[in-house]
Backbone as CSV, one residue per row, in Angstrom:
resi,resn,N_x,N_y,N_z,CA_x,CA_y,CA_z,C_x,C_y,C_z
1,MET,98.757,100.117,91.154,97.835,100.344,92.259,96.983,101.570,91.946
2,LYS,95.716,101.502,92.317,94.836,102.653,92.199,94.722,103.301,93.576
3,PHE,94.962,104.606,93.644,94.836,105.351,94.886,93.482,106.045,94.912
4,ILE,92.804,105.966,96.046,91.555,106.683,96.248,91.843,107.743,97.300
5,VAL,91.578,108.996,96.959,91.962,110.127,97.801,90.722,110.800,98.380
6,TYR,90.781,111.062,99.686,89.727,111.762,100.414,90.332,113.000,101.063
7,ARG,89.507,114.012,101.273,89.944,115.248,101.935,89.135,115.427,103.210
8,CYS,89.790,115.865,104.278,89.122,116.101,105.558,88.333,117.409,105.493
9,THR,87.069,117.385,105.898,86.238,118.585,105.792,86.606,119.651,106.817
10,LYS,86.987,119.252,108.030,87.361,120.233,109.051,88.814,120.676,108.934
11,ASP,89.634,119.890,108.294,91.055,120.189,108.089,91.349,120.037,106.598
12,PRO,90.988,121.031,105.779,91.082,120.853,104.326,92.495,120.665,103.779
13,ASP,93.521,120.865,104.604,94.893,120.605,104.158,95.287,119.148,104.352
14,TYR,94.433,118.342,104.996,94.737,116.936,105.255,93.975,116.036,104.299
15,PHE,94.696,115.049,103.791,94.145,114.097,102.836,94.395,112.681,103.326
16,ILE,93.468,111.794,103.047,93.580,110.372,103.366,93.623,109.630,102.027
17,VAL,94.632,108.790,101.854,94.789,108.012,100.630,94.649,106.539,100.988
18,THR,93.928,105.808,100.175,93.770,104.378,100.392,93.687,103.675,99.033
19,ASP,93.351,102.399,99.065,93.162,101.630,97.837,91.743,101.062,97.847
20,PRO,91.295,100.463,96.761,89.911,99.956,96.712,89.577,98.947,97.813
21,GLN,90.546,98.188,98.296,90.274,97.174,99.320,90.016,97.779,100.702
22,HIS,90.395,99.030,100.931,90.266,99.626,102.265,89.298,100.803,102.333
23,THR,88.542,101.072,101.287,87.665,102.250,101.296,86.602,102.186,102.388
24,GLU,86.145,101.015,102.748,85.119,100.878,103.785,85.620,101.330,105.157
25,ASP,86.948,101.340,105.344,87.524,101.682,106.643,87.793,103.174,106.808
26,ILE,87.641,103.967,105.761,87.968,105.380,105.820,86.843,106.135,106.515
27,GLU,87.209,106.951,107.508,86.216,107.700,108.276,86.806,109.016,108.760
28,GLY,85.946,109.929,109.129,86.360,111.247,109.591,87.236,111.231,110.833
29,ALA,87.144,110.172,111.637,87.978,110.069,112.844,89.465,110.019,112.499
30,MET,89.814,109.726,111.251,91.214,109.697,110.825,91.771,111.110,110.635
31,CYS,90.891,112.088,110.569,91.304,113.481,110.389,91.713,114.071,111.735
32,PRO,92.666,114.995,111.755,93.142,115.568,113.016,92.037,116.153,113.898
33,SER,91.045,116.814,113.302,89.969,117.430,114.083,88.642,116.695,113.938
34,GLY,88.691,115.470,113.436,87.460,114.717,113.222,86.709,115.260,112.023
35,GLY,85.407,115.232,112.081,84.602,115.701,110.954,84.327,114.581,109.981
36,GLU,84.203,114.934,108.728,83.895,113.976,107.677,85.022,113.964,106.650
37,VAL,84.970,112.989,105.753,85.896,112.947,104.624,85.067,113.033,103.352
38,GLU,85.594,113.743,102.364,84.929,113.822,101.066,85.876,113.277,100.013
39,LYS,85.331,112.488,99.119,86.150,111.860,98.083,86.609,112.908,97.080
40,VAL,87.914,112.908,96.809,88.500,113.815,95.828,88.563,113.138,94.471
41,GLY,88.979,111.865,94.455,89.055,111.151,93.190,89.841,109.867,93.293
42,GLU,89.982,109.202,92.157,90.734,107.955,92.046,91.841,108.172,91.026
43,TYR,93.059,107.733,91.373,94.218,108.014,90.539,95.114,106.789,90.415
44,ALA,95.610,106.571,89.224,96.592,105.511,88.999,97.962,106.015,89.431
45,GLU,98.878,105.088,89.636,100.252,105.477,89.992,100.853,106.327,88.882
46,MET,101.623,107.342,89.294,102.277,108.213,88.328,103.792,108.222,88.500
47,GLY,104.301,107.535,89.523,105.743,107.501,89.742,106.268,108.823,90.266
48,ALA,107.487,109.150,89.873,108.165,110.337,90.393,107.477,111.638,90.010
49,SER,106.634,111.622,88.996,105.985,112.869,88.580,104.859,113.301,89.516
50,ARG,104.462,112.431,90.448,103.398,112.791,91.387,103.898,113.883,92.318
51,ALA,103.167,114.978,92.398,103.593,116.104,93.226,102.936,116.121,94.602
52,ALA,101.730,115.591,94.722,100.970,115.745,95.959,101.451,114.856,97.108
53,PHE,101.835,113.611,96.830,102.272,112.723,97.910,103.251,111.696,97.365
54,ASP,104.020,111.115,98.278,105.014,110.107,97.934,104.312,108.757,97.797
55,GLU,104.266,108.225,96.593,103.549,106.965,96.358,104.158,105.790,97.110
56,THR,105.469,105.757,97.242,106.110,104.654,97.964,105.687,104.664,99.425
57,LEU,105.713,105.839,100.059,105.250,105.941,101.450,103.775,105.572,101.552
58,ALA,102.982,106.037,100.611,101.544,105.739,100.630,101.294,104.242,100.523
59,LYS,101.958,103.574,99.579,101.755,102.128,99.412,102.153,101.362,100.667
60,ASN,103.287,101.724,101.278,103.726,101.049,102.506,102.737,101.276,103.642
61,SER,102.269,102.501,103.793,101.324,102.815,104.853,99.992,102.101,104.641
62,ILE,99.506,102.083,103.412,98.245,101.391,103.106,98.383,99.898,103.385
63,GLU,99.521,99.326,103.044,99.752,97.908,103.299,99.720,97.596,104.790
64,HIS,100.282,98.498,105.622,100.376,98.234,107.058,99.159,98.683,107.869
65,GLN,98.517,99.797,107.476,97.400,100.281,108.297,96.130,100.585,107.509
66,GLY,96.163,100.404,106.199,94.962,100.590,105.400,94.775,101.985,104.827
67,PHE,95.616,102.941,105.230,95.496,104.291,104.710,96.809,105.043,104.878
68,TYR,96.911,106.168,104.195,98.048,107.085,104.310,97.467,108.480,104.450
69,ARG,97.868,109.193,105.492,97.384,110.557,105.711,98.531,111.520,105.486
70,PHE,98.263,112.610,104.776,99.297,113.619,104.579,98.678,115.006,104.583
71,GLU,99.532,115.984,104.856,99.118,117.380,104.864,99.709,118.064,103.640
72,ALA,98.887,118.797,102.938,99.329,119.547,101.762,99.038,121.021,102.015
73,THR,99.954,121.685,102.684,99.714,123.079,103.071,99.648,124.019,101.885
74,SER,100.032,123.562,100.705,99.937,124.422,99.532,98.487,124.758,99.187
75,PHE,97.517,124.047,99.756,96.112,124.336,99.510,95.581,125.427,100.440
76,ALA,96.422,125.906,101.376,95.999,126.953,102.289,95.780,128.248,101.502
77,PRO,94.845,129.087,101.947,94.602,130.342,101.239,95.858,131.220,101.237
78,VAL,96.079,131.874,100.132,97.232,132.770,100.006,96.777,134.166,100.405
79,PRO,97.492,134.805,101.357,97.074,136.157,101.760,97.293,137.142,100.609
80,GLU,96.450,138.166,100.603,96.595,139.188,99.572,97.818,140.046,99.865
81,ALA,98.450,140.507,98.807,99.607,141.401,98.956,99.124,142.754,99.457
82,PRO,99.885,143.371,100.358,99.463,144.700,100.848,99.558,145.717,99.720
83,GLU,98.655,146.702,99.783,98.683,147.747,98.769,99.758,148.766,99.115
84,MET,100.432,149.258,98.114,101.479,150.263,98.302,100.819,151.634,98.338
85,PRO,101.258,152.482,99.279,100.683,153.835,99.329,101.032,154.609,98.025
86,ALA,100.128,155.455,97.626,100.338,156.222,96.381,101.313,157.362,96.560
């Protein structure tokens, strides 16, 4: 299966995954705060080595509703470490 991944513009930690047959149905309304979706890329299955999302859950969700939405909080900005007084 080829996965097509989109990112929510208003909620950049949320991603929508679909397959080529359902790309026409992907819209910003699927994002928690609405907005738009921007295409991240197209990826073949990688099995257990995939770190971003569970492919089995994605395939089941795409089969039943046409898409899989997940949150990847690791993309959130990392705060800077406080400076130590001299």
